[in-house]
MITI-328601 format. One record per residue: residue number from 1; chain; residue in one letter; x, z, y of N, C-alpha, C in turn. Coordinates in steps of 0.2 Angstrom, whole numbers. Layout:
! residues N
<NUM 'A' 'A' <X Z Y> <X Z Y> <X Z Y>>,
...
! end
This chain:
! residues 286
<1 'A' 'M' <4 0 -6> <0 0 0> <4 0 6>>,
<2 'A' 'N' <3 -5 11> <8 -5 17> <7 1 21>>,
<3 'A' 'A' <12 2 26> <12 7 30> <6 8 35>>,
<4 'A' 'L' <4 2 37> <-1 2 42> <-8 5 39>>,
<5 'A' 'K' <-9 2 33> <-15 4 29> <-15 12 27>>,
<6 'A' 'H' <-9 14 26> <-8 21 24> <-9 26 30>>,
<7 'A' 'L' <-6 24 36> <-7 28 42> <-14 28 44>>,
<8 'A' 'I' <-18 22 43> <-25 22 44> <-29 27 40>>,
<9 'A' 'L' <-27 27 33> <-30 32 29> <-29 39 31>>,
<10 'A' 'V' <-22 41 32> <-21 47 34> <-25 50 41>>,
<11 'A' 'A' <-25 45 46> <-28 47 52> <-36 48 51>>,
<12 'A' 'T' <-39 43 47> <-46 44 45> <-47 50 41>>,
<13 'A' 'T' <-43 52 36> <-44 58 32> <-44 64 37>>,
<14 'A' 'A' <-39 64 41> <-38 70 46> <-44 71 50>>,
<15 'A' 'T' <-47 65 53> <-52 65 58> <-59 67 54>>,
<16 'A' 'F' <-60 65 48> <-66 66 44> <-66 74 43>>,
<17 'A' 'L' <-61 76 40> <-61 83 38> <-62 88 44>>,
<18 'A' 'T' <-60 86 50> <-61 91 56> <-67 89 60>>,
<19 'A' 'T' <-70 83 59> <-77 82 62> <-82 80 58>>,
<20 'A' 'G' <-81 80 51> <-87 78 47> <-92 83 46>>,
<21 'A' 'A' <-91 89 48> <-96 94 47> <-97 97 54>>,
<22 'A' 'P' <-103 99 56> <-105 102 62> <-100 109 63>>,
<23 'A' 'S' <-98 110 69> <-94 116 71> <-98 122 70>>,
<24 'A' 'M' <-95 127 66> <-99 133 65> <-100 137 72>>,
<25 'A' 'A' <-95 136 77> <-96 139 83> <-102 137 87>>,
<26 'A' 'Q' <-105 131 85> <-111 128 88> <-117 130 85>>,
<27 'A' 'S' <-117 132 78> <-123 133 75> <-124 141 73>>,
<28 'A' 'S' <-118 145 74> <-119 152 72> <-120 156 78>>,
<29 'A' 'P' <-123 162 77> <-125 166 83> <-119 169 86>>,
<30 'A' 'A' <-119 172 92> <-113 174 96> <-109 179 92>>,
<31 'A' 'S' <-113 183 88> <-109 189 84> <-105 186 79>>,
<32 'A' 'G' <-106 180 77> <-101 177 72> <-96 172 75>>,
<33 'A' 'G' <-95 173 81> <-90 168 85> <-83 169 82>>,
<34 'A' 'Q' <-81 175 81> <-74 176 78> <-73 173 71>>,
<35 'A' 'L' <-78 174 67> <-78 171 60> <-78 163 61>>,
<36 'A' 'S' <-82 161 65> <-83 153 66> <-76 150 68>>,
<37 'A' 'G' <-73 154 73> <-66 152 75> <-61 152 70>>,
<38 'A' 'E' <-61 157 65> <-57 157 60> <-58 151 55>>,
<39 'A' 'L' <-64 150 54> <-66 144 49> <-64 137 52>>,
<40 'A' 'L' <-65 137 58> <-62 130 62> <-55 130 61>>,
<41 'A' 'Q' <-51 135 62> <-44 135 62> <-42 134 55>>,
<42 'A' 'A' <-45 137 50> <-43 135 43> <-45 128 41>>,
<43 'A' 'R' <-50 125 44> <-52 118 42> <-46 114 45>>,
<44 'A' 'Q' <-44 115 51> <-39 111 55> <-32 112 51>>,
<45 'A' 'E' <-31 118 49> <-24 119 45> <-25 115 39>>,
<46 'A' 'G' <-30 115 35> <-31 111 29> <-31 103 30>>,
<47 'A' 'S' <-33 101 36> <-33 94 38> <-26 92 39>>,
<48 'A' 'I' <-22 96 43> <-15 94 44> <-11 94 38>>,
<49 'A' 'W' <-12 99 34> <-8 99 28> <-10 93 23>>,
<50 'A' 'T' <-16 92 23> <-18 86 18> <-15 79 21>>,
<51 'A' 'A' <-15 78 28> <-12 72 31> <-5 72 29>>,
<52 'A' 'L' <-1 78 30> <6 78 28> <7 76 21>>,
<53 'A' 'A' <3 79 16> <4 78 9> <2 71 7>>,
<54 'A' 'L' <-2 68 11> <-4 61 9> <1 56 12>>,
<55 'A' 'N' <5 58 16> <10 53 19> <16 53 14>>,
<56 'A' 'R' <17 46 12> <22 45 7> <29 48 9>>,
<57 'A' 'Q' <31 47 16> <37 49 18> <38 56 19>>,
<58 'A' 'L' <33 60 20> <33 67 21> <32 71 15>>,
<59 'A' 'S' <28 68 10> <26 72 4> <31 76 0>>,
<60 'A' 'P' <37 74 0> <42 77 -4> <44 84 -1>>,
<61 'A' 'F' <43 85 6> <45 91 9> <39 96 9>>,
<62 'A' 'K' <41 103 10> <36 108 10> <35 110 17>>,
<63 'A' 'F' <29 111 19> <27 113 26> <23 119 26>>,
<64 'A' 'E' <23 123 31> <19 129 32> <15 127 39>>,
<65 'A' 'V' <9 127 39> <5 125 44> <0 131 46>>,
<66 'A' 'T' <0 133 53> <-5 138 55> <-8 135 62>>,
<67 'A' 'V' <-14 137 63> <-17 135 69> <-20 141 73>>,
<68 'A' 'R' <-19 141 79> <-22 147 83> <-24 144 90>>,
<69 'A' 'D' <-31 144 91> <-33 142 98> <-31 135 100>>,
<70 'A' 'G' <-32 130 95> <-30 123 96> <-23 122 96>>,
<71 'A' 'K' <-18 127 95> <-11 125 94> <-9 126 87>>,
<72 'A' 'A' <-6 120 85> <-3 120 78> <4 122 78>>,
<73 'A' 'T' <6 126 73> <13 127 72> <15 125 65>>,
<74 'A' 'L' <21 121 65> <24 118 59> <30 122 58>>,
<75 'A' 'K' <31 124 51> <37 127 49> <39 124 42>>,
<76 'A' 'G' <46 124 41> <48 121 35> <55 117 37>>,
<77 'A' 'A' <57 112 32> <63 109 33> <62 101 31>>,
<78 'A' 'V' <64 97 35> <64 90 34> <71 87 34>>,
<79 'A' 'E' <71 80 32> <78 77 31> <81 75 38>>,
<80 'A' 'D' <77 73 43> <80 70 49> <75 71 55>>,
<81 'A' 'E' <77 69 60> <73 69 66> <67 65 66>>,
<82 'A' 'A' <68 59 63> <62 54 62> <56 57 58>>,
<83 'A' 'N' <58 61 53> <53 64 49> <50 70 53>>,
<84 'A' 'R' <54 74 57> <52 79 61> <46 77 66>>,
<85 'A' 'D' <48 71 69> <44 68 74> <37 66 71>>,
<86 'A' 'L' <38 63 65> <32 60 62> <27 66 60>>,
<87 'A' 'A' <30 71 58> <25 77 56> <22 79 62>>,
<88 'A' 'E' <25 80 68> <22 82 74> <17 77 76>>,
<89 'A' 'E' <18 71 76> <13 66 78> <6 67 74>>,
<90 'A' 'I' <7 68 67> <2 68 63> <-2 74 64>>,
<91 'A' 'A' <1 80 66> <-3 86 68> <-6 85 74>>,
<92 'A' 'R' <-3 82 79> <-6 81 86> <-12 76 85>>,
<93 'A' 'A' <-12 72 80> <-18 67 80> <-24 70 77>>,
<94 'A' 'T' <-23 76 74> <-29 80 71> <-34 82 77>>,
<95 'A' 'A' <-40 81 75> <-46 82 80> <-46 90 82>>,
<96 'A' 'G' <-46 92 88> <-46 99 91> <-39 102 92>>,
<97 'A' 'I' <-34 98 90> <-27 101 91> <-25 98 98>>,
<98 'A' 'Q' <-23 103 102> <-21 102 109> <-14 102 110>>,
<99 'A' 'A' <-10 106 106> <-3 107 107> <0 108 100>>,
<100 'A' 'V' <7 106 99> <10 107 93> <17 111 94>>,
<101 'A' 'D' <18 116 91> <24 120 91> <28 118 85>>,
<102 'A' 'N' <33 113 86> <36 110 80> <43 114 79>>,
<103 'A' 'Q' <42 119 74> <48 123 72> <51 120 65>>,
<104 'A' 'L' <50 114 64> <53 111 58> <61 111 59>>,
<105 'A' 'T' <65 113 54> <72 112 55> <74 106 51>>,
<106 'A' 'L' <80 104 53> <83 98 49> <88 100 44>>,
<107 'A' 'D' <88 97 38> <92 98 33> <94 92 29>>,
<108 'A' 'P' <100 89 32> <102 82 29> <103 82 21>>,
<109 'A' 'A' <104 88 18> <105 89 11> <99 87 7>>,
<110 'A' 'L' <93 87 10> <87 86 7> <87 78 4>>,
<111 'A' 'A' <91 74 8> <92 67 6> <95 66 -1>>,
<112 'A' 'E' <99 71 -3> <103 71 -9> <99 73 -15>>,
<113 'A' 'Q' <94 77 -13> <90 80 -19> <85 75 -22>>,
<114 'A' 'P' <84 75 -28> <80 70 -31> <72 72 -29>>,
<115 'A' 'L' <69 66 -28> <62 67 -26> <58 70 -32>>,
<116 'A' 'P' <52 73 -31> <48 75 -36> <45 69 -40>>,
<117 'A' 'R' <45 69 -46> <43 63 -50> <36 61 -48>>,
<118 'A' 'R' <31 66 -47> <25 64 -45> <23 68 -39>>,
<119 'A' 'S' <23 66 -33> <21 69 -28> <13 69 -27>>,
<120 'A' 'Y' <10 73 -23> <3 74 -23> <0 67 -20>>,
<121 'A' 'A' <4 64 -15> <2 58 -12> <2 52 -17>>,
<122 'A' 'Q' <7 52 -22> <7 47 -27> <2 48 -32>>,
<123 'A' 'S' <1 54 -34> <-5 55 -39> <-11 53 -36>>,
<124 'A' 'L' <-13 54 -29> <-19 52 -26> <-19 44 -26>>,
<125 'A' 'E' <-14 41 -24> <-13 34 -24> <-15 31 -31>>,
<126 'A' 'D' <-12 34 -36> <-13 31 -43> <-20 31 -45>>,
<127 'A' 'L' <-24 37 -43> <-31 37 -44> <-35 32 -41>>,
<128 'A' 'T' <-33 31 -34> <-36 26 -30> <-35 19 -33>>,
<129 'A' 'L' <-29 17 -35> <-28 11 -38> <-32 10 -44>>,
<130 'A' 'T' <-32 15 -49> <-36 14 -55> <-43 13 -53>>,
<131 'A' 'A' <-46 17 -49> <-53 16 -47> <-54 9 -44>>,
<132 'A' 'A' <-49 6 -40> <-50 0 -37> <-50 -6 -42>>,
<133 'A' 'I' <-45 -5 -47> <-45 -11 -52> <-51 -11 -56>>,
<134 'A' 'R' <-53 -5 -58> <-59 -4 -63> <-65 -7 -59>>,
<135 'A' 'S' <-66 -6 -52> <-71 -9 -49> <-71 -17 -49>>,
<136 'A' 'K' <-65 -19 -47> <-64 -27 -47> <-65 -30 -54>>,
<137 'A' 'L' <-64 -26 -59> <-65 -29 -66> <-73 -29 -67>>,
<138 'A' 'L' <-76 -24 -65> <-84 -23 -65> <-87 -28 -61>>,
<139 'A' 'W' <-84 -30 -55> <-88 -35 -51> <-87 -42 -53>>,
<140 'A' 'N' <-81 -43 -57> <-80 -50 -58> <-84 -53 -64>>,
<141 'A' 'T' <-86 -59 -63> <-91 -62 -68> <-88 -63 -75>>,
<142 'A' 'A' <-81 -64 -75> <-78 -65 -81> <-76 -59 -85>>,
<143 'A' 'T' <-75 -54 -81> <-72 -47 -85> <-77 -42 -85>>,
<144 'A' 'Q' <-83 -42 -82> <-87 -36 -81> <-90 -34 -88>>,
<145 'A' 'G' <-90 -38 -93> <-93 -36 -99> <-88 -34 -104>>,
<146 'A' 'Q' <-81 -34 -102> <-76 -33 -107> <-74 -25 -107>>,
<147 'A' 'D' <-72 -23 -113> <-70 -16 -114> <-62 -16 -112>>,
<148 'A' 'I' <-61 -14 -106> <-54 -14 -103> <-53 -7 -100>>,
<149 'A' 'Q' <-48 -3 -102> <-46 3 -99> <-40 2 -95>>,
<150 'A' 'V' <-41 6 -89> <-35 6 -84> <-32 12 -83>>,
<151 'A' 'A' <-26 12 -83> <-22 19 -81> <-16 17 -76>>,
<152 'A' 'T' <-15 21 -72> <-9 20 -67> <-5 26 -66>>,
<153 'A' 'D' <2 24 -67> <7 29 -66> <13 27 -62>>,
<154 'A' 'D' <13 30 -56> <18 28 -51> <18 21 -49>>,
<155 'A' 'G' <12 19 -48> <11 12 -46> <11 7 -51>>,
<156 'A' 'V' <13 9 -58> <13 4 -63> <6 5 -67>>,
<157 'A' 'V' <3 -1 -68> <-4 -1 -71> <-3 -3 -78>>,
<158 'A' 'T' <-7 0 -82> <-7 -2 -89> <-14 -4 -91>>,
<159 'A' 'L' <-16 -9 -94> <-22 -12 -96> <-22 -12 -104>>,
<160 'A' 'K' <-28 -9 -106> <-29 -9 -114> <-36 -11 -115>>,
<161 'A' 'G' <-37 -13 -121> <-44 -15 -123> <-44 -21 -126>>,
<162 'A' 'K' <-50 -25 -126> <-51 -31 -129> <-53 -36 -125>>,
<163 'A' 'A' <-51 -43 -125> <-54 -48 -122> <-55 -54 -127>>,
<164 'A' 'Q' <-60 -58 -125> <-62 -63 -130> <-58 -69 -130>>,
<165 'A' 'T' <-54 -70 -124> <-50 -76 -123> <-44 -74 -120>>,
<166 'A' 'A' <-39 -79 -121> <-32 -78 -117> <-33 -78 -110>>,
<167 'A' 'D' <-38 -82 -108> <-39 -83 -100> <-42 -77 -98>>,
<168 'A' 'G' <-47 -73 -102> <-50 -67 -100> <-44 -62 -99>>,
<169 'A' 'K' <-40 -61 -103> <-34 -57 -103> <-30 -58 -97>>,
<170 'A' 'Q' <-28 -64 -96> <-24 -66 -90> <-28 -64 -83>>,
<171 'A' 'L' <-34 -66 -83> <-38 -64 -77> <-38 -57 -75>>,
<172 'A' 'A' <-39 -53 -80> <-39 -45 -80> <-32 -43 -77>>,
<173 'A' 'G' <-27 -46 -80> <-20 -44 -77> <-19 -47 -70>>,
<174 'A' 'D' <-22 -53 -68> <-21 -55 -61> <-25 -51 -56>>,
<175 'A' 'L' <-31 -49 -58> <-35 -44 -54> <-31 -38 -52>>,
<176 'A' 'A' <-28 -35 -58> <-24 -29 -57> <-17 -30 -52>>,
<177 'A' 'Q' <-14 -36 -54> <-8 -37 -51> <-8 -38 -43>>,
<178 'A' 'N' <-14 -42 -41> <-15 -44 -34> <-18 -38 -30>>,
<179 'A' 'T' <-19 -32 -33> <-21 -26 -29> <-16 -23 -25>>,
<180 'A' 'D' <-17 -22 -19> <-12 -19 -14> <-10 -12 -17>>,
<181 'A' 'G' <-4 -11 -17> <-1 -5 -19> <1 -5 -27>>,
<182 'A' 'V' <0 -10 -31> <2 -11 -38> <9 -13 -38>>,
<183 'A' 'Y' <13 -10 -41> <21 -11 -42> <22 -16 -48>>,
<184 'A' 'Q' <18 -14 -54> <19 -18 -60> <13 -17 -64>>,
<185 'A' 'V' <12 -22 -69> <6 -22 -73> <8 -23 -80>>,
<186 'A' 'N' <7 -19 -85> <8 -19 -92> <1 -21 -95>>,
<187 'A' 'N' <1 -28 -97> <-6 -30 -99> <-5 -30 -107>>,
<188 'A' 'L' <-8 -24 -110> <-8 -23 -117> <-15 -25 -120>>,
<189 'A' 'I' <-19 -29 -116> <-26 -31 -119> <-25 -35 -125>>,
<190 'A' 'S' <-29 -34 -130> <-28 -38 -136> <-34 -43 -136>>,
<191 'A' 'L' <-33 -48 -140> <-38 -53 -141> <-42 -52 -147>>,
<192 'A' 'G' <-49 -53 -146> <-53 -52 -152> <-60 -55 -151>>,
<193 'A' 'V' <-63 -57 -157> <-70 -60 -157> <-75 -55 -154>>,
<194 'A' 'A' <-79 -57 -150> <-85 -53 -148> <-89 -50 -154>>,
<195 'A' 'D' <-90 -43 -153> <-94 -40 -158> <-101 -39 -156>>,
<196 'A' 'T' <-105 -36 -160> <-112 -36 -158> <-113 -32 -151>>,
<197 'A' 'S' <-110 -26 -151> <-110 -22 -145> <-108 -25 -139>>,
<198 'A' 'T' <-102 -29 -139> <-100 -32 -133> <-105 -38 -131>>,
<199 'A' 'T' <-108 -41 -136> <-113 -46 -134> <-119 -43 -131>>,
<200 'A' 'R' <-121 -37 -133> <-126 -34 -130> <-125 -32 -123>>,
<201 'A' 'V' <-119 -29 -122> <-117 -27 -115> <-117 -33 -111>>,
<202 'A' 'E' <-114 -38 -113> <-114 -44 -108> <-121 -47 -107>>,
<203 'A' 'A' <-125 -47 -112> <-132 -49 -111> <-136 -45 -106>>,
<204 'A' 'Q' <-135 -38 -106> <-138 -33 -101> <-135 -34 -94>>,
<205 'A' 'A' <-128 -36 -94> <-125 -37 -88> <-128 -43 -84>>,
<206 'A' 'K' <-129 -48 -88> <-131 -55 -86> <-138 -54 -83>>,
<207 'A' 'K' <-142 -49 -86> <-149 -48 -84> <-149 -44 -77>>,
<208 'A' 'V' <-144 -40 -77> <-144 -36 -70> <-141 -41 -65>>,
<209 'A' 'E' <-137 -45 -67> <-134 -50 -62> <-139 -54 -59>>,
<210 'A' 'D' <-144 -56 -62> <-149 -60 -60> <-153 -56 -54>>,
<211 'A' 'N' <-153 -50 -54> <-156 -46 -49> <-152 -43 -44>>,
<212 'A' 'L' <-146 -45 -43> <-141 -42 -38> <-143 -44 -31>>,
<213 'A' 'S' <-143 -40 -27> <-145 -41 -20> <-140 -45 -16>>,
<214 'A' 'D' <-142 -48 -11> <-136 -51 -7> <-132 -46 -3>>,
<215 'A' 'G' <-135 -40 -2> <-131 -35 1> <-125 -33 -4>>,
<216 'A' 'W' <-127 -32 -10> <-123 -30 -15> <-117 -35 -16>>,
<217 'A' 'V' <-119 -41 -16> <-114 -46 -17> <-109 -46 -11>>,
<218 'A' 'T' <-112 -46 -5> <-107 -46 1> <-103 -40 1>>,
<219 'A' 'S' <-105 -34 0> <-101 -28 0> <-95 -29 -5>>,
<220 'A' 'K' <-96 -31 -11> <-91 -32 -16> <-86 -37 -15>>,
<221 'A' 'I' <-88 -43 -11> <-83 -48 -9> <-79 -45 -4>>,
<222 'A' 'K' <-82 -42 1> <-78 -39 7> <-73 -34 4>>,
<223 'A' 'A' <-75 -29 -1> <-70 -25 -4> <-65 -28 -8>>,
<224 'A' 'S' <-66 -33 -11> <-61 -37 -15> <-56 -41 -11>>,
<225 'A' 'L' <-59 -43 -5> <-54 -46 -1> <-49 -41 3>>,
<226 'A' 'V' <-52 -36 4> <-47 -30 7> <-42 -28 2>>,
<227 'A' 'L' <-44 -27 -4> <-40 -25 -9> <-35 -30 -11>>,
<228 'A' 'N' <-36 -36 -10> <-31 -41 -12> <-25 -41 -8>>,
<229 'A' 'R' <-19 -40 -11> <-13 -40 -7> <-11 -46 -4>>,
<230 'A' 'D' <-13 -52 -5> <-11 -58 -3> <-16 -60 3>>,
<231 'A' 'L' <-20 -56 5> <-25 -58 11> <-26 -52 16>>,
<232 'A' 'D' <-27 -54 22> <-30 -49 27> <-37 -49 27>>,
<233 'A' 'G' <-40 -46 22> <-47 -46 21> <-51 -44 27>>,
<234 'A' 'L' <-48 -40 32> <-52 -37 37> <-54 -43 42>>,
<235 'A' 'S' <-50 -49 42> <-51 -54 46> <-56 -59 44>>,
<236 'A' 'I' <-59 -58 38> <-63 -63 35> <-71 -60 35>>,
<237 'A' 'E' <-75 -64 38> <-82 -62 38> <-86 -65 32>>,
<238 'A' 'V' <-90 -61 29> <-94 -63 23> <-101 -62 24>>,
<239 'A' 'Q' <-105 -68 23> <-112 -67 23> <-115 -70 17>>,
<240 'A' 'T' <-120 -68 14> <-123 -70 8> <-131 -71 9>>,
<241 'A' 'K' <-133 -77 7> <-141 -78 7> <-143 -82 1>>,
<242 'A' 'S' <-147 -78 -3> <-149 -81 -10> <-144 -82 -14>>,
<243 'A' 'G' <-138 -78 -14> <-133 -79 -19> <-127 -84 -16>>,
<244 'A' 'V' <-129 -88 -11> <-124 -92 -8> <-120 -89 -2>>,
<245 'A' 'V' <-113 -89 -3> <-109 -85 1> <-106 -89 6>>,
<246 'A' 'T' <-106 -87 13> <-102 -91 18> <-96 -86 20>>,
<247 'A' 'L' <-90 -89 21> <-84 -86 23> <-83 -89 30>>,
<248 'A' 'R' <-81 -84 35> <-79 -86 41> <-73 -82 43>>,
<249 'A' 'G' <-69 -85 48> <-63 -82 50> <-57 -86 50>>,
<250 'A' 'D' <-51 -82 51> <-45 -86 50> <-40 -83 45>>,
<251 'A' 'V' <-37 -88 42> <-32 -86 37> <-25 -89 39>>,
<252 'A' 'A' <-20 -87 36> <-13 -89 38> <-11 -96 34>>,
<253 'A' 'S' <-14 -98 29> <-12 -104 25> <-18 -106 21>>,
<254 'A' 'S' <-17 -113 19> <-22 -115 14> <-22 -112 8>>,
<255 'A' 'E' <-17 -109 6> <-16 -105 -1> <-21 -99 0>>,
<256 'A' 'Q' <-21 -96 6> <-25 -90 7> <-32 -92 7>>,
<257 'A' 'K' <-34 -97 10> <-41 -100 10> <-43 -101 3>>,
<258 'A' 'T' <-39 -104 -2> <-40 -105 -9> <-41 -98 -12>>,
<259 'A' 'I' <-37 -93 -11> <-38 -87 -14> <-44 -83 -12>>,
<260 'A' 'A' <-46 -83 -6> <-52 -80 -3> <-58 -83 -6>>,
<261 'A' 'T' <-58 -90 -7> <-64 -93 -10> <-64 -92 -17>>,
<262 'A' 'T' <-59 -91 -21> <-59 -90 -28> <-61 -82 -29>>,
<263 'A' 'V' <-59 -78 -25> <-61 -71 -25> <-69 -70 -24>>,
<264 'A' 'A' <-71 -74 -19> <-79 -74 -18> <-82 -77 -24>>,
<265 'A' 'R' <-80 -83 -26> <-84 -86 -32> <-84 -82 -38>>,
<266 'A' 'N' <-79 -78 -39> <-79 -74 -46> <-83 -68 -46>>,
<267 'A' 'I' <-86 -66 -40> <-90 -60 -40> <-97 -61 -43>>,
<268 'A' 'R' <-99 -56 -47> <-106 -57 -50> <-111 -58 -45>>,
<269 'A' 'G' <-116 -63 -47> <-121 -64 -42> <-120 -70 -37>>,
<270 'A' 'V' <-114 -72 -37> <-113 -78 -33> <-115 -84 -36>>,
<271 'A' 'R' <-119 -88 -32> <-121 -95 -34> <-117 -101 -31>>,
<272 'A' 'G' <-114 -99 -26> <-110 -104 -22> <-106 -101 -17>>,
<273 'A' 'V' <-101 -105 -14> <-97 -102 -9> <-95 -108 -4>>,
<274 'A' 'D' <-97 -106 2> <-96 -111 8> <-90 -108 12>>,
<275 'A' 'A' <-84 -111 12> <-78 -109 15> <-76 -114 21>>,
<276 'A' 'D' <-81 -118 23> <-79 -123 29> <-78 -119 35>>,
<277 'A' 'L' <-80 -114 36> <-79 -110 43> <-73 -105 42>>,
<278 'A' 'L' <-70 -105 36> <-64 -101 36> <-58 -106 37>>,
<279 'A' 'K' <-55 -105 43> <-50 -109 46> <-43 -107 45>>,
<280 'A' 'V' <-39 -112 44> <-32 -110 43> <-29 -110 50>>,
<281 'A' 'S' <-26 -104 52> <-23 -103 59> <-18 -108 61>>,
<282 'A' 'S' <-19 -111 67> <-14 -116 69> <-7 -113 70>>,
<283 'A' 'K' <-7 -106 71> <0 -103 72> <4 -104 66>>,
<284 'A' 'S' <1 -104 60> <4 -104 54> <8 -111 52>>,
<285 'A' 'S' <6 -116 56> <9 -122 55> <14 -124 60>>,
<286 'A' 'L' <15 -119 65> <21 -120 70> <27 -119 67>>,
! end
């Protein structure tokens, strides 16, 4: 996952945790003001700690976070000044924090210590990747009925299960490999003739597919475009009417246009794709 997407995730998480619920100070009686303040401070401390733990660059370090009257205090040790400043900026970006007392010390020796094999941030990202790939397999017309298990360890994805054809196995591997954040894919899917249970599942899926709404189709295409490492999915608009998908926006190359069209066409419930309004940016040809 690139740094920009990761920073957006961190900022969004911190903001949600501090503003997602109404302030206790607003809803509690005056006699509970002290308790409300303590709960708010605890929530802010948790938000900052979570944001630091989610940051891949800072997750190996240990932090102590306290908040009092809108002022966050950071204690611990980091490798260099850049990490010290990054931690302060993350704390300062948390809703309700007005000042930061950065007491982090610098310890260059930390650079020589082996990083933890599985940090909290990597564990969370592995779970996210597994969920994203499973979703893509379920949304895809060719793989939604297959018995495929997904596991992720430090960005390495392992696929197991059965596919009816070599093309089906290859497609499952491609869907995993082009997911943003995946380092490597071990495709251990075996080939086998469809059994009765598999045929039944596919028949049920086909029946459900006939009733998929345009809204469902649009949302899955948008998600698939964003998850694809080869595309800037946020720059592509998607509209669906009676199963016919229209793509609008700009892409960097004709190859990206082909990828976006293929991603949309393979989503369940899609009857056709119109990509005439998906333009190749003129800047890419300069």
